[in-house]
Steps between C-alpha positions, in 0.01 A plus 500: 500500500705577809690220674639705786711798603864535602699787644835404345524578125782252447295217647208602283716491187648163599152350527394647165810352339425160652140508381614590149720190493200298622293643213263681735580861402457770761581865529574737786276796571622766742238608754646748746756311709385162365596296194191311391538175306241485220429174319435556129307177436210455742467131407831432672398663827486188720845377401640852514361556849668183621825616344473836675437334835807280454702809409375688807616216725852487351573795268876439507485150353758457221231420244389864498849634443550240233182611323624858487817387325301293252287787376646644186307823541612570854734778396339782694254581773137532401408729782657761722714358782523840664734774402843431643580867447218622722607669825542253783247689716243455222571126482469468879168686485363277223574182694372620838166612636425748780535248785833379363628855467381619843682219680807535278522876559441456874793258521724732299413806710559319829820353358622847408421631848693208649800583282514861626521398865139453612515121530495488885205740519299319235575162654378619840172614342436214260666179622307187596335546842736397777420437772181389333284534811582871527511608136226294336254798506735665249345279238695643207814327630364167376542621139751784490817287536431384143550854368839567661846409369837613628734333249471646150547164324222352714269786403572469127463121502161517667348790305599343165330172593200690639471696175531188287261274694269765640463670164399172336243421768352849496467506121376144454288444811425831677641769722283380788655154476850647512405714800355195672818303436710786636296522821481127561855430386653774713290411805564126497869522411565770762315308771692181426837673496418721799385221730753233395809721476437852627411851387831599340410444135403717207408463135241414239639150445216324681245672276708424190495132591124522554461632144734229372302225673175641364621520139672160512177328606233694312679531163379158382146635507599853402749471211514881481708487820750252358861568600820315409560196727863612538382808691301287743792259535741784576280636779450155654874437495550840663255397773689176566837678505365732766400214728833319464685817599677581174348850488597593856309536823304817419263342247135482608462138394172436680347809344594358159355161582184645654441723200550213257255276686224757539536608136486142376189440713329805351600384152351157567174651623477730198591223256203298623270784394633504142345251264 
């Protein structure tokens, strides 16, 4: 009898270890990208379901790590964690869906063109509309700043987070949801940054924060989206550091904040639909 599904094999194994210590044996069944938790004794379903819900709300609680150490038979993995020797392109492909890959490749291609001297030309074609009254008919400018990066470290930082968060959302929820979050996150974050600060900004960071806000809110109702709290904490600290000026004056802080807020709102709306 299935209790739920997770996308992280280590979290799945930690829960199975905990349930073994609680004398409610479970096993993990691999189903595509998911790790399904199967309860072996159907009579324990109600208590096991409560345990799974508690785990989903705080999977990094010390009691789960402690349970793994207590199990005498925890000497090896019971299922495939993914071949560490597989080519990195193959691993990227497995984690991402078509929407994730299209945006990722678009950012990389534009980043490469910027590096070979086309940055001024691309910026003139794709930057946020300014003056807005004259350029607003060029509607693509409301979204295209999210796809451009000049600094290589900025590009790599954003595409890695996009791949990690976008890939999870596309696999667990749907590609249409990821596309919706990209459109809304880019639009709202660009508008906020453009009107409050000005048009001289680039990057996918606003969309990344929209994905972060979405996952952080909806994961309590969708345990398959669960991500380590340390990752969320790191990104929130990064947001605060930007506003206090530690990261310099070129950071699009309002794009980050706008993306986070609109993503969290979408997560809250979606969480209400999940029983």
